[in-house]
Structures are given as C-alpha cells and as structure tokens.
C-alpha positions as CSV (number, residue, x, y, z in Angstrom):
1,M,18.2,37.2,-63.0
2,E,17.7,40.3,-61.2
3,E,14.2,42.2,-61.5
4,Q,14.2,45.2,-63.3
5,V,13.2,48.1,-61.2
6,D,10.7,51.1,-62.5
7,E,12.6,54.2,-63.0
8,R,9.7,56.4,-61.5
9,V,10.1,54.0,-58.0
10,L,14.0,54.9,-57.6
11,E,13.5,58.5,-58.1
12,E,10.9,58.6,-55.8
13,I,12.7,57.1,-53.1
14,E,15.7,58.8,-53.4
15,A,13.1,62.1,-53.1
16,L,12.0,60.6,-50.0
17,E,15.6,60.0,-48.5
18,A,16.5,63.4,-49.5
19,I,13.7,64.9,-47.8
20,L,12.8,62.9,-44.3
21,M,16.4,61.6,-44.0
22,D,16.6,59.5,-40.7
23,D,12.6,59.6,-40.4
24,V,12.6,57.1,-43.3
25,S,14.0,53.6,-44.1
26,V,14.4,51.8,-47.1
27,K,14.6,47.9,-47.4
28,K,15.9,46.4,-50.4
29,S,16.4,42.5,-51.5
30,T,19.9,41.2,-52.4
31,G,19.4,42.7,-56.0
32,G,19.2,46.0,-55.0
33,T,15.1,45.9,-55.6
34,P,13.4,48.1,-52.8
35,Y,10.5,46.1,-51.1
36,L,9.7,48.0,-48.1
37,V,9.2,51.7,-47.0
38,E,8.9,52.4,-43.1
39,A,8.6,56.0,-41.9
40,D,8.2,57.7,-38.4
41,V,5.5,60.4,-38.8
42,F,5.1,63.2,-36.5
43,P,2.7,65.9,-36.2
44,A,3.9,69.0,-37.9
45,T,5.2,71.6,-34.8
46,A,7.9,73.7,-36.5
47,D,10.3,71.2,-35.0
48,D,9.5,71.5,-31.6
49,T,9.7,68.2,-30.7
50,D,8.4,68.9,-26.8
51,Q,4.7,69.5,-28.5
52,Q,4.4,66.5,-30.5
53,Y,2.2,64.0,-28.6
54,V,1.5,61.8,-30.8
55,R,3.2,59.9,-33.7
56,V,2.9,56.5,-35.7
57,T,5.1,54.4,-37.8
58,L,3.9,54.2,-41.5
59,E,4.8,51.0,-43.2
60,V,4.3,50.5,-46.9
61,K,5.1,47.2,-49.0
62,L,5.8,47.5,-52.4
63,N,4.0,45.3,-54.2
64,P,5.5,43.7,-57.4
65,G,4.3,46.0,-60.2
66,Y,4.1,49.1,-58.0
67,P,3.1,51.8,-58.9
68,D,0.8,50.1,-61.3
69,N,-0.2,48.2,-58.6
70,P,-1.2,49.4,-55.1
71,P,0.7,48.8,-52.6
72,E,0.0,47.5,-48.9
73,V,-0.3,49.8,-46.2
74,L,0.2,49.3,-42.2
75,L,0.0,51.5,-39.2
76,R,2.1,50.2,-36.4
77,N,3.4,51.4,-33.0
78,P,0.8,54.0,-32.7
79,R,1.2,56.8,-29.8
80,G,-1.6,58.5,-28.1
81,L,-4.1,57.8,-30.9
82,D,-7.2,55.6,-30.4
83,D,-8.8,53.0,-32.6
84,E,-11.5,55.5,-33.7
85,R,-8.6,57.9,-35.3
86,L,-6.6,54.7,-36.9
87,R,-9.7,53.5,-38.2
88,V,-10.3,57.3,-40.2
89,I,-6.5,57.1,-41.1
90,M,-6.6,53.7,-42.9
91,E,-10.1,54.2,-44.6
92,Q,-8.4,57.5,-46.4
93,I,-5.3,55.4,-47.0
94,E,-6.9,52.6,-49.0
95,E,-9.2,55.5,-50.7
96,K,-5.7,57.3,-52.2
97,C,-4.2,54.1,-53.3
98,Q,-7.1,53.3,-55.4
99,S,-7.4,56.9,-56.8
100,C,-3.9,57.0,-57.8
101,C,-3.2,53.9,-58.8
102,G,0.0,54.1,-61.8
103,D,1.6,57.2,-59.5
104,P,4.3,57.4,-56.9
105,I,2.2,58.0,-53.7
106,L,4.8,57.3,-51.1
107,Y,5.2,60.8,-50.1
108,D,1.4,61.7,-50.5
109,L,0.7,59.4,-47.9
110,I,3.2,60.3,-45.6
111,E,1.7,63.6,-45.6
112,L,-1.6,62.2,-45.3
113,V,-0.9,60.6,-42.2
114,R,1.2,64.0,-41.0
115,E,-2.1,66.0,-41.4
116,H,-4.5,63.9,-39.1
117,L,-1.6,63.4,-36.6
118,T,-1.2,67.4,-36.9
119,S,-5.2,67.9,-36.1
120,S,-5.3,65.6,-33.3
121,N,-2.1,66.6,-31.5
122,L,-3.6,65.8,-28.1
123,P,-3.3,62.3,-26.4
124,A,-6.9,60.4,-27.2
125,C,-5.9,57.5,-24.7
126,P,-6.5,58.1,-21.1
127,C,-4.1,58.7,-18.3
128,T,-3.2,55.5,-17.0
129,I,-2.9,56.4,-13.2
130,C,-6.0,58.0,-12.7
131,L,-7.9,56.2,-16.1
132,Y,-9.4,59.9,-17.0
133,G,-8.7,61.7,-20.4
134,F,-6.9,64.6,-21.5
135,S,-8.9,67.6,-21.7
136,D,-8.1,71.3,-22.8
137,G,-6.0,73.2,-20.0
138,D,-4.5,69.7,-18.9
139,H,-1.5,70.2,-17.5
140,F,-0.1,66.5,-18.7
141,I,3.6,65.3,-19.7
142,K,4.9,63.2,-22.6
143,T,7.4,60.5,-21.9
144,T,10.5,59.7,-24.0
145,C,9.0,56.1,-24.8
146,Y,5.6,58.4,-25.9
147,H,3.2,57.7,-22.7
148,Y,1.0,60.4,-21.4
149,Y,0.5,61.3,-17.9
150,H,-0.9,64.0,-15.9
151,A,1.7,66.0,-14.6
152,Y,-0.3,65.8,-11.0
153,C,-0.7,62.1,-11.5
154,L,2.9,61.5,-12.4
155,A,4.2,63.4,-9.5
156,E,1.9,61.1,-7.1
157,H,3.1,58.2,-8.6
158,A,6.8,58.7,-8.5
159,T,6.4,60.1,-4.9
160,K,4.8,57.1,-3.7
161,T,6.9,54.5,-5.5
162,E,9.7,56.5,-4.0
163,K,8.6,55.9,-0.5
164,F,8.1,52.5,-0.9
165,F,11.4,51.9,-2.3
166,R,12.8,53.5,0.5
167,E,10.6,51.3,2.9
168,E,11.9,48.2,1.1
169,Q,15.6,49.0,0.9
170,E,15.3,49.4,5.0
171,K,14.3,45.7,5.3
172,L,17.3,44.4,3.4
173,P,20.7,43.8,4.7
174,Q,23.0,47.1,4.5
175,F,25.3,45.2,1.8
176,Q,21.9,44.7,-0.4
177,R,21.0,48.0,-0.1
178,S,20.8,50.3,-3.4
179,Q,20.3,54.1,-3.1
180,T,19.7,54.7,-6.9
181,F,15.9,55.3,-7.4
182,E,14.6,55.8,-11.2
183,V,10.9,56.8,-12.2
184,L,9.6,53.8,-14.5
185,C,6.9,54.4,-16.7
186,P,3.7,52.9,-15.3
187,I,2.9,51.0,-18.8
188,C,6.2,49.7,-20.2
189,R,9.0,49.8,-17.1
190,E,11.2,51.9,-19.1
191,P,12.9,54.7,-16.8
192,I,11.9,58.0,-17.0
193,K,13.5,61.2,-16.3
194,C,11.0,64.0,-14.8
195,D,11.0,67.0,-11.9
196,V,9.0,65.6,-9.5
197,E,9.0,68.6,-7.5
198,T,7.8,71.1,-10.7
199,L,5.3,68.2,-11.7
200,S,3.6,68.4,-8.1
201,K,2.4,72.0,-8.3
202,A,0.4,71.2,-11.2
203,P,-3.5,71.2,-10.6
204,L,-5.8,68.2,-10.8
205,P,-6.9,67.4,-14.0
206,L,-10.1,68.8,-14.8
207,A,-12.0,65.7,-15.3
208,V,-11.4,65.0,-11.6
209,Q,-12.2,68.1,-10.1
210,S,-15.7,67.8,-12.0
211,A,-15.8,64.3,-11.1
212,S,-19.1,63.5,-8.7
213,I,-19.0,61.3,-5.8
214,M,-20.3,57.8,-6.9
215,E,-23.3,56.7,-5.4
216,P,-23.3,52.8,-5.5
217,D,-26.8,51.7,-7.2
218,A,-28.5,48.2,-5.7
219,K,-26.5,46.1,-8.8
220,L,-23.5,47.2,-7.0
221,R,-24.8,46.7,-3.4
222,E,-25.8,43.4,-4.4
223,L,-22.1,42.7,-5.9
224,Q,-20.6,44.1,-2.5
225,D,-22.8,41.8,-0.4
226,Y,-22.0,38.8,-2.6
227,M,-18.0,39.8,-2.2
228,S,-18.5,40.2,1.4
229,A,-20.0,36.6,1.7
230,L,-17.5,35.2,-0.1
231,Y,-14.6,36.6,1.5
232,I,-16.0,35.2,5.2
233,Q,-16.2,32.1,3.7
234,Q,-12.5,31.9,2.3
235,K,-11.4,33.4,5.6
236,E,-12.8,30.5,7.4
237,K,-11.6,28.0,5.3
238,G,-7.9,29.2,5.3
239,G,-8.1,30.8,1.9
240,I,-6.9,34.3,2.9
241,I,-3.9,35.5,4.9
242,D,-4.4,37.5,7.6
243,P,-1.7,39.9,7.7
244,D,-2.5,40.7,11.7
245,A,-2.3,37.1,12.2
246,A,0.5,36.8,9.8
247,D,2.6,39.1,11.9
248,S,2.0,37.3,14.9
249,K,3.5,34.0,14.6
250,V,3.4,31.2,17.0
251,L,5.3,28.1,16.8
252,L,3.3,25.1,18.2
253,V,5.2,22.1,18.8
254,N,3.8,18.6,20.3
255,E,5.6,17.2,23.2
256,P,6.4,13.3,22.9
257,A,4.5,11.5,25.2
258,P,6.6,9.9,27.9
259,P,8.2,6.7,27.4
260,E,6.4,3.8,28.8
261,E,7.9,2.1,31.6
262,E,9.8,-1.4,30.5
263,T,8.6,-4.2,32.0
264,T,11.6,-6.7,31.4
265,T,14.6,-6.2,33.4
266,P,17.5,-4.8,30.9
267,R,20.6,-6.8,30.2
268,W,23.0,-5.1,31.8
269,R,21.0,-4.9,35.3
270,Q,21.0,-8.7,35.2
271,R,24.3,-8.9,34.8
272,Q,24.7,-6.7,38.0
273,L,22.2,-8.8,39.9
274,E,24.0,-11.9,39.1
275,Q,27.4,-10.8,40.0
276,Q,26.3,-9.3,43.1
277,E,24.7,-12.9,44.0
278,R,28.2,-14.4,43.1
279,Q,29.7,-12.0,45.3
280,R,27.4,-12.6,48.5
281,Q,27.7,-16.6,47.6
282,R,31.4,-16.5,47.6
283,A,31.5,-14.3,51.4
284,M,29.0,-16.7,53.0
285,Q,31.1,-19.8,51.8
286,Q,34.6,-18.2,53.3
287,R,32.6,-17.1,56.3
288,D,31.5,-20.7,56.8
289,G,34.7,-22.5,56.2
290,R,33.5,-23.9,52.6
291,P,35.8,-24.1,49.7
292,V,35.1,-21.3,47.3
293,Q,33.7,-22.7,44.1
294,Q,34.8,-20.9,41.2
295,P,32.1,-19.6,38.6
296,K,31.8,-21.3,35.3
297,S,32.9,-19.7,32.7
298,S,31.9,-20.0,28.9
299,K,34.6,-20.0,27.6
300,P,37.6,-22.8,26.8
301,P,40.8,-22.4,28.9
302,K,44.1,-21.2,27.4
303,P,46.2,-24.2,26.7
304,A,49.6,-23.8,28.8
305,K,52.8,-22.2,27.5
306,A,55.5,-24.7,26.6
307,N,59.3,-23.8,27.7
308,D,61.6,-22.1,25.5
309,D,64.1,-24.9,26.7
310,D,61.5,-27.6,25.6
311,E,63.2,-30.2,22.5
312,E,62.0,-29.7,18.9
313,G,58.9,-31.7,18.8
314,E,58.1,-31.5,22.0
315,G,55.0,-29.1,23.6
316,E,51.6,-27.9,22.7
317,P,50.2,-30.4,20.2
318,Q,47.5,-27.7,19.1
319,R,50.4,-25.5,18.4
320,S,50.2,-24.1,15.2
321,I,53.1,-24.7,12.3
322,G,53.9,-20.6,12.7
323,R,53.9,-20.9,16.8
324,Q,56.2,-23.9,16.0
325,R,58.8,-22.1,14.1
326,R,58.4,-18.9,16.3
327,G,59.3,-21.4,19.3
328,R,62.3,-23.0,17.6
329,G,63.9,-19.9,17.0
330,R,63.6,-18.5,20.0
331,G,65.2,-22.0,21.3
332,Q,68.2,-21.7,19.4
333,K,68.9,-18.4,20.5
334,I,68.7,-19.8,24.1
335,N,71.2,-22.6,22.8
336,H,73.5,-19.7,21.4
337,R,73.8,-18.1,24.5
338,N,74.4,-21.3,26.7
339,R,77.4,-21.6,24.3
C-alpha cells in the first residue's frame, strides 16, 4: 500500500528543483515518496565560481510525518571549513528545525548554510604544504577538487615534483619512460591544472614572512639527544641502511678449502699399475725363454661355434632352441646350394 504524501512536501520539492536545478538531488522510494534531499551549497559570489573557496553538501532525511516531524540533517564533504564553523552551522540548523516544526523548511536550511559559507568564504584549513593558514592578502589557489594551497607553495611543490619525476625517468630503460607529467593534489592525488610559471611569481605567505626563527628549548634538546643516541644504537646493530655504504656494494665470496689429498690409491690407478706389472712379467718371461702365462680372466670362456655343415642335433648342447633353429636354417640353405 502506497504512503500518502503531504501536498506541502511535493510543492516544496518541486520549487527546490526549479530554483536549484542541478545543485539539488531528490531520492524517492519505489512508490514515488521522497525520503532524501541532497543539495550542494556554495557561497553567494554572483555566479563567480572562481571566488567560491568553500562548499558543503547538505543532506536532509525526510522522516515519516514531515513537516510535522523535524527532519534529520547532516553536513557531508565539507571543503575549506574547520570543525568550529561546522559546529556553529549544525547548532543553528537544529534550532531552525525545532522552531519551524510543522512548516516546510528545506529551502530555509539551504539558505542558512549559504549565509554561513558567504560570511566565511576564506579557507579555514591550513595549507597542506607549508602548514600555515591563509591570511587576508595571501595569494592562494583553489583546485578543482576543492583543496587550497598558497600559490607560492604549490609552485614549489610542482617544480620539485617534476624534477624528481625526470630523475626517476632517466633511471628507467628507454621503452619504459614516460614524458607525460601531471601535477597531483598533495591531499587526494587527483590531477590538477595550474600555471607553474605564474604561481612562482607569487610572494611568500604572510605567515611565513612573519614567522620567527625557531629556537629549541631544553625539552626539545633533550628529545634530540635521545633520538641521536637511538640512531647510533640502531646503526651499530645494522637496523639503519647507510646510503653511502649501500652505493659501494662489495660482493664477499668465501673460497672453498682445497680438497684433502687422498690417502688411498684410486681404483683406476690400481688397474693401471696391475697392467704394467703383468706387462713387465711377460717381458721377463720372454727374455728368459719361459712360456708366457696368460692372465687369468674372471669371465667364462665362450663356447666354440659349430660348423654350418654339422648334422641336425650335433653341435653345442648349450645352444638354445632359437640358435638351433637358426643353425638348421643355415644348413638347409647350404645343402640347397650343393644340390
């Protein structure tokens, strides 16, 4: 069963979509009942988007019974706003929901947030590169991803990043090199477009110019001494890689010890000596006229071959059946020739 939608809610949403157009999004259930409204709110700068340095997404959940019941409001994806400013905005939103209970207040909530953004249209967050905040008179830039940097700081970041990129490309083979360099946002790593030459002409941030030279106090000196001693201890135990030592790489090779001399004569050498001894004995026997003794062989003597003209059944008794058949065949062929 479809829920009945208050006519006041439908009229308010229709007016919002006509006024804000693409800046508002309405989510509806399968039955067509709106339950969530999202609006991207920017400061009022007469449609000059380059001067809009802060933004926030207002999310309003329409509870059942709205507008008689107050909605649930949430601020998402803030850019350029600190926690204190967001806290003040949320307090005023809650007061507005309680005081206007029973009336449609979606448009009023959006205008309330817009007024705060317009009055604080200066990034409250610090520059991520130099860690100093933004002051009146600073030259800063807003990226497409709504992050803010001093113009001077972003130019230094882009210059050093490109130099490091070129050095790393020189170390790669020719087929792996890339000539395309993009400046990435230091926060979200999204590609950003900026004129580095123009940004480099910007002056130093005012906070950097007025910053005093830091003088370490006794507590910092104590911390430095502790870290220095810890560094030396780790380096002695091999826990820190020394770049100079890593560049001079030396390969240490342990040569194997020479093999120990064999105490026993190898077999091949024994056979060689035995053969030489037998040759010497035969030579002495021939010289003295004594009959030469043949060396004893461990292999049994081969049986004598029978003639092909022997009769069938005569010959070697050790001959196998296969050899007898082959011999019989050869004898038959010879007899055939004699005929």
